[in-house]
N, C-alpha and C positions, 0 to 999 in steps of 0.2 A: 764535317759533313759536306765540305766543298762549297760552302756558301760564298767564300771569297773568290773561288773560281767563277761562280755565277756573277758576282759583282763585277769582276774584271771583264767578263764577256759582255755584260750589260752596258758597260761604259767605256770600252775600248775595242780595238780590233783583235784582241786576244781570242783564240779559239782552242778548245781542248782537242787533242787527238783522240782516236778511238780507244787507246789504252787507258788514257787518263779518265775518259768518261766511264769506261767500264769499272775502273777502280772506285770512282765516286759513287756509282750506283751500288757497288758492292758494299760500301760504307753504309748506304741507306738500308740495304738488306740486313747487315749486321745489327744496326740499331733497332730495326723493326723486329727481328727475331729475338733480340735480348729483351725488348719491352713486352712484346705480344706473344712470344713463343713461336714454335715452328709453323710455317705457313705453306708447306708442301713444296717449297723451292729449295734446292740444295745449292751450296755456295759455288759449285762448279757449273751451274746452269746459267751461263752468261746471257743467253737469249731470253730465258724466262725472267731473269732479273731485269733485263732491259724492258721487256713488255710490262712488267709490274711497276717499276719505278721510273722509267724513262719519261712518261707523260707528265708526272708530277714534277720531275726535275726540270723539264722544259717550261712548265707553267710557272715555276718559281723564278726562272730566268726572266720571263716576261714581266713578272711583278717587280723584279729588281731594276728593270729598265726605267721605272718611274720612281725609284726610291734612292735617296741620297743620305738618309739618316738611319743609323743602325744602333742597336743595343745588343751587346754580347756579354757573356759571363767570362771574365778573364781567369786563367788558371794560374793564380799567384803561386801556388805550392810548387808546381813543377816547372813553371816557365818565368815567373816574375820574382818579386821580392818585396818585403816590407821590413824596414830596419829603422830603429831609432838612432839618431845621431845626436848624442848629448852635447858635443862641442858646438853644433849649429842650433840646437834646440828645435829640431824638426824631425818629424816622422818622414822618412824617405820611402815613397811608394813607387815601385817600378811596375808599370802596367804592361803585361804582355798583350800584344795585338795579334790578330790572326795571320797565319802564313798562307800563301797561295799554293806554294809547291816546295818540295824539298830542295829544288835546285836554285831557289832565289828567295831572299828575304824581302818582303814586299811592302811593308808599311813604313812611311816616313811622315814627317810634319813638324810643326813648331812644338818644341818641348820634348822631342825624342832624343835619346842618347844616340850619338852617331855610331854607325857600324864600324867605322875606322877612325883612328886618331893618328895624325902625322906629326912626328916630332923630329928633332935633329938626330935621334938615334934610329929612326925608321918608322914603319907603320905597324900599329898594334890595334887590337880590338879592346875597347875599354870595358870595365865591368858594366853589366846590364845593357850592353849594346843592343840597339833596336827596340828598347822599351821606352814607353812614355814615362817621364819623370815628374812625379807630383810631390811637392814638399808641403807638409802640413805642420804649421807651428804648434808646438805643445811643450810643456815642461816635463821633466823626468818623472814627476808623480803621476801625471796623466798617462804617460807611456807605460809606466809600471802597472797601473790599473788595467790598461788594455791587455797587457801581457798576462796578467792574472786571470782575466776573463777567458782568454783564448779566442781564437778565430771562429767565425761561422760563415763559411764560404757561400752559403745559400743567398746571402744578401749582397754578394759582390756583383758589381755591374760597371760597365763602361759604355757611355753613349758617345758616338762620334759621327761626324758628317764627312762625306767623301768629296774632296775638292777636285781631284783629277786622277785619272787612271791612264797609264800608258804601258807600252811593252818595250822592254830593253833586253836585247839578246835573247829573244823568245820568252823571257820571263815577265809576267805582269807585275807592275809596281803601282802603288797608289799613295797619294798625298792626302792626309786626313787632318781634321781639326777635332781634337778631343773636347767634348762639351761638358761632360759630367763623369765623375768617378765616385763609386760607392764601395766602401770597404766594410765588410760585416764582422762584428764581434758578437759574442754570446748575449750580451745585455744591451748592446747599442750598435748603431750603424753610423759610420762617419761618411758624410756625403759632401762633396765639393762641387759647386756649380761653377765651371770655368768660363761660362759666358758672362759672368759678372766680374767686375774688377776685384782682383784679389790683393790683399796686403802683401808686403814684402815677404818672400819666402813661402807663400801659400798660394 
């Protein structure tokens, strides 16, 4: 829904062009009509979409100018990953963070898997590049119990604070600190508070 566009505009000199704004407002129209049904505006009526959703979009931008801490629901299934590593005795949770645009991958910070890895053989993109890596200590029995339960994404959550936003080659980027991660299962929720000192591997 373009919230990260708004965040970038609120805290840097990034500005959307008219085409990008129109696309964002169209996303608002799509969400509104899916939730509430037809509202008399057709998807081709860009001016009507602007009149309907533009003021709220701009008001949200103003709100973001005074906000540095956010909570979002990560899409683990399509963009992240949760894997048990028996050799290390940890659940590896790779948290996907929002993207600002298709032309640039925007979020970095402490604990993120780098987008590129340079070795003597060249430059490559490592597995889970651009994801926040959270390691949760557990034994194989605990991991198997979670697997039997199955996931419940309704309880998934990541809380992060924005340290800095800047523009690089017209693409907005941001440095964040992940504060809390919640991973939902059918019978329980794993929550890690990263503002507290964690033991090794967690």
